[in-house]
C-alpha positions in Angstrom: -0.2 0.2 0.1 1.4 3.4 -0.6 0.2 6.6 1.0 0.3 9.5 -1.2 -0.6 12.2 1.5 -2.3 12.0 4.6 -3.8 14.6 7.3 -6.5 14.6 9.8 -9.2 17.0 9.3 -10.4 19.2 12.0 -13.7 21.0 12.6 -17.4 19.7 12.2 -17.7 20.1 8.4 -18.7 17.6 6.0 -16.2 14.6 5.8 -16.3 12.9 2.3 -14.3 9.7 1.5 -14.0 8.9 -2.2 -12.7 5.7 -3.7 -12.0 4.8 -7.2 -11.5 1.2 -7.4 -9.8 0.1 -10.5 -8.7 -3.3 -12.1 -5.2 -2.9 -10.6 -5.4 -0.2 -7.9 -7.7 1.3 -5.4 -7.1 5.1 -4.8 -8.7 6.9 -1.8 -9.3 10.4 -1.4 -10.2 12.2 2.1 -12.4 15.5 1.7 -13.1 17.9 4.6 -15.5 20.7 3.7 -14.6 20.1 0.2 -10.9 20.2 0.3 -8.5 17.5 0.1 -7.4 16.5 3.4 -5.5 13.0 2.6 -4.9 10.5 -0.1 -4.1 6.6 -0.4 -3.5 3.9 -2.8 -3.7 0.1 -2.1 -4.3 -2.9 -4.7 -7.8 -3.4 -6.3 -10.9 -4.0 -4.1 -13.0 -5.1 -7.4 -14.1 -8.6 -6.9 -13.9 -9.2 -10.6 -10.3 -8.8 -10.1 -9.3 -10.1 -6.9 -10.9 -12.4 -4.3 -13.4 -10.7 -1.6 -10.8 -11.2 0.9 -8.2 -9.5 -0.7 -10.6 -6.6 -1.8 -11.5 -6.3 1.9 -8.0 -6.4 2.9 -7.2 -3.5 0.5 -9.9 -1.5 1.4 -8.8 -1.8 5.2 -5.4 -0.4 4.2 -7.0 2.5 2.3 -9.2 3.5 5.4 -6.4 2.8 8.0 -3.9 5.0 6.0 -6.9 7.6 5.5 -7.1 7.8 9.4 -10.0 7.2 11.8 -12.3 10.1 10.8 -15.9 10.3 11.3 -17.0 10.4 7.7 -20.4 11.5 6.8 -20.4 9.9 3.3 -18.5 7.7 1.1 -18.6 7.8 -2.7 -17.3 4.6 -4.5 -16.7 4.3 -8.1 -15.9 0.9 -9.3 -16.0 -1.1 -12.6 -18.4 -4.2 -12.7 -21.1 -2.4 -10.9 -23.8 -3.4 -13.1 -26.6 -4.4 -10.8 -27.8 -3.3 -7.5 -26.7 -6.6 -6.1 -23.1 -5.7 -7.4 -23.7 -2.1 -5.4 -24.6 -3.9 -2.3 -21.8 -6.4 -2.2 -19.3 -3.7 -2.5 -21.4 -1.5 0.1 -21.1 -4.4 2.4 -17.3 -4.3 2.2 -17.1 -0.7 3.1 -19.6 0.0 5.5 -17.7 -1.5 8.3 -14.9 0.9 8.0 -17.5 3.9 7.9 -20.2 3.5 10.7 -23.2 5.7 10.4 -22.1 7.1 7.0 -24.0 7.1 3.7 -22.1 4.8 1.1 -23.0 5.5 -2.2 -21.7 3.1 -4.9 -21.5 4.2 -8.7 -19.8 2.8 -11.9 -16.5 4.3 -12.1 -17.3 5.6 -15.5 -19.2 8.4 -13.5 -16.1 9.4 -11.9 -14.5 10.2 -15.0 -17.1 12.7 -16.1 -17.3 14.3 -13.0 -13.5 14.7 -12.8 -13.8 16.4 -16.1 -16.2 18.9 -14.2 -19.3 18.5 -16.5 -22.6 17.8 -15.7 -23.3 15.7 -19.0 -21.4 14.2 -21.8 -19.7 11.0 -22.3 -17.0 9.2 -20.3 -14.7 6.9 -21.7 -12.3 4.7 -19.7 -9.1 3.2 -21.4 -7.2 1.4 -18.9 -7.3 -2.4 -17.4 -10.7 -2.6 -19.0 -12.7 -0.5 -21.5 -16.1 1.0 -21.2 -18.1 4.2 -22.3 -20.9 5.9 -20.2 -22.9 9.2 -20.7 -25.3 11.6 -19.2 -27.3 13.7 -21.6 -28.6 17.5 -20.2 -32.3 15.4 -20.2 -30.9 13.1 -17.6 -30.8 10.1 -19.7 -27.9 7.8 -19.2 -26.3 5.0 -21.5 -23.4 2.7 -21.5 -21.5 0.8 -24.1 -18.9 -2.1 -23.4 -17.4 -2.7 -20.0 -18.5 -6.6 -20.3 -15.1 -7.8 -18.9 -12.0 -9.1 -20.4 -13.5 -12.6 -21.4 -16.4 -10.7 -23.3 -15.0 -7.3 -24.5 -12.7 -4.8 -23.1 -11.7 -3.9 -26.7 -9.1 -1.1 -26.5 -7.8 -2.0 -22.8 -4.4 -2.7 -21.6 -5.3 -6.6 -21.3 -7.0 -6.3 -24.7 -3.7 -4.8 -26.5 -1.3 -7.5 -24.6 -3.6 -10.0 -25.7 -3.5 -9.1 -29.4 0.3 -9.0 -29.0 0.4 -12.7 -28.1 -1.9 -13.5 -30.8 0.1 -11.8 -33.2 3.2 -13.7 -32.2 1.6 -17.0 -32.2 0.3 -16.4 -35.7 3.6 -15.6 -37.1 4.7 -18.9 -35.3 2.2 -20.9 -37.0 3.1 -19.3 -40.4 6.9 -20.4 -39.6 7.8 -16.8 -39.6 10.5 -15.6 -37.4 9.6 -13.1 -34.3 9.3 -9.4 -35.6 10.2 -6.5 -33.4 6.9 -6.9 -31.2 7.2 -10.5 -30.9 10.5 -10.6 -29.8 10.0 -7.9 -27.4 6.7 -9.6 -26.0 8.9 -12.9 -25.6 11.6 -11.1 -23.5 9.1 -9.2 -21.0 7.5 -12.6 -20.7 10.8 -14.4 -20.0 10.3 -17.0 -22.5 12.2 -18.0 -25.8 9.7 -19.8 -27.8 6.4 -18.4 -29.0 4.6 -21.8 -28.2 5.5 -20.9 -24.5 3.3 -18.3 -24.4 0.2 -20.3 -24.7 1.0 -22.2 -21.5 1.8 -18.8 -20.0 -1.4 -17.2 -21.0 -3.5 -19.8 -19.5 -1.8 -20.0 -16.5 -3.7 -19.4 -13.3 -0.7 -17.2 -11.9 -0.4 -14.8 -14.9 -4.1 -13.0 -14.7 -5.9 -10.1 -16.1 -3.2 -7.9 -14.0 -0.1 -9.4 -15.3 -1.3 -9.3 -19.2 -2.4 -5.8 -18.8 1.1 -4.6 -17.4 2.4 -6.1 -20.8 0.7 -3.4 -22.8 3.5 -1.4 -22.6 5.4 -3.4 -24.9 3.0 -3.0 -27.6 3.3 1.0 -27.2 7.0 0.8 -27.2 7.7 -1.4 -30.0 5.2 0.8 -32.1 7.1 4.0 -30.8 10.2 2.3 -32.1 8.4 1.5 -35.6 6.8 -1.6 -35.4 4.2 -2.1 -37.9 2.2 -4.7 -36.0 2.5 -2.6 -32.6 1.2 0.5 -34.5 -1.7 -1.6 -35.9 -2.7 -2.9 -32.6 -2.7 0.6 -30.9 -4.8 2.0 -34.0 -7.4 -0.8 -33.7 -7.6 -0.1 -30.1 -8.4 3.5 -30.7 -11.0 2.6 -33.3 -12.7 0.1 -30.7 -12.5 2.8 -28.0 -13.9 5.6 -30.5 -16.6 3.3 -31.4 -17.8 3.0 -27.6 -18.0 6.5 -27.2 -19.9 7.1 -30.5 -22.4 4.6 -29.9 -23.2 6.0 -26.6 -23.3 9.5 -28.1 -25.8 8.1 -30.4 -27.8 6.7 -27.9 -28.0 9.9 -26.3 -28.4 12.3 -29.1 -25.5 14.0 -27.6 -22.1 14.5 -29.4 -19.9 15.6 -26.3 -18.2 16.6 -24.3 -15.8 13.6 -24.3 -13.8 12.9 -21.2 -11.3 10.3 -21.4 -9.6 8.4 -18.4 -7.9 5.2 -17.5 -3.9 4.7 -17.4 -3.8 4.4 -21.4 -6.2 7.3 -22.3 -4.1 9.5 -19.7 -0.6 8.2 -20.1 -0.1 6.9 -23.5 0.5 10.0 -26.0 0.5 7.5 -29.2 -3.0 6.0 -28.3 -4.0 9.9 -27.2 -3.4 10.9 -30.5 -5.1 8.3 -32.6 -8.1 8.3 -30.3 -8.5 12.1 -30.5 -8.5 11.6 -34.4 -11.3 8.8 -34.6 -13.2 10.5 -31.9 -13.6 13.5 -34.2 -14.0 11.5 -37.1 -17.1 10.0 -35.7 -18.3 13.7 -35.4 -17.7 14.0 -31.4 -16.5 17.2 -29.6 -15.3 18.8 -26.8 -12.7 15.9 -26.4 -10.6 16.1 -23.3 -7.8 13.6 -21.4 -8.2 13.9 -17.8 -4.8 15.3 -16.0 -6.1 14.2 -12.6 -6.7 11.0 -11.1 -10.5 10.2 -11.4 -11.2 9.9 -7.6 -11.1 13.6 -7.6 -14.6 13.6 -9.3 -15.7 13.1 -6.0 -15.2 16.6 -5.2 -17.5 17.5 -7.9 -20.3 15.2 -7.3 -20.3 16.1 -3.2 -20.1 19.9 -4.3 -23.2 19.3 -6.9 -25.1 17.3 -4.0 -24.6 20.3 -1.8 -25.8 22.7 -4.4 -28.8 20.6 -4.8 -29.5 20.3 -1.1 
């Protein structure tokens, strides 16, 4: 667990804890009267990626790091919140740490839009997974993607690494020597034979997080001139733009589009291609987050205060 910053709040104001629960990490933010008073990072608390016991342990680290404060409210954004049962299960893990506090569980795409400080628009996550969610001025919502890595998550870090594995195995089947991308992937996975990737990919010890971490191999290869790496990045951008465009059509709303997630925020090559594809699809107001999505909790809490 990594504590970024910690400070005890004082006074009797509103104390809100925000959680951004992603596929590889959980980011916590303590707000006292709307002002950040502490931050902490631990492992993922998303039970689609870790066991319930590990999720509970990672949440415990977050709340311990933020300190024993009398929180009034928790706003937790997480992937995989598709049903009321999903929300209730996460709420049950959080509530023991904040007795008496209201616990709101939302899909993590809402944090993206809120972090972009816009009341309506389209949030697009390109991280360990991928999903688009939108809200139009009439209050209508729509979501595309976010089905998880077994059914979708096109354009995500996991997807890009899997495509690199598929590319490498395809060359092997055709009796071709490893190209730049294949050679880099073999090195990154500490194997010498492309065929070894098959067993490694299906090994229970190399799950979603392991392969998502190999997406950097694709971007590095593309940056160094690999045609295969560039095509995977381009295909990922097309898939992501398609999610946003489908969401926009459902809502009859062309933007703004707020892009978050590790790939969307920190991979310039993907950002450039994604911006082009989003603009080509007629979407407007495209912005890439420059602050962590958990800070969207500040916007959500402030909006509630204004309404109340």
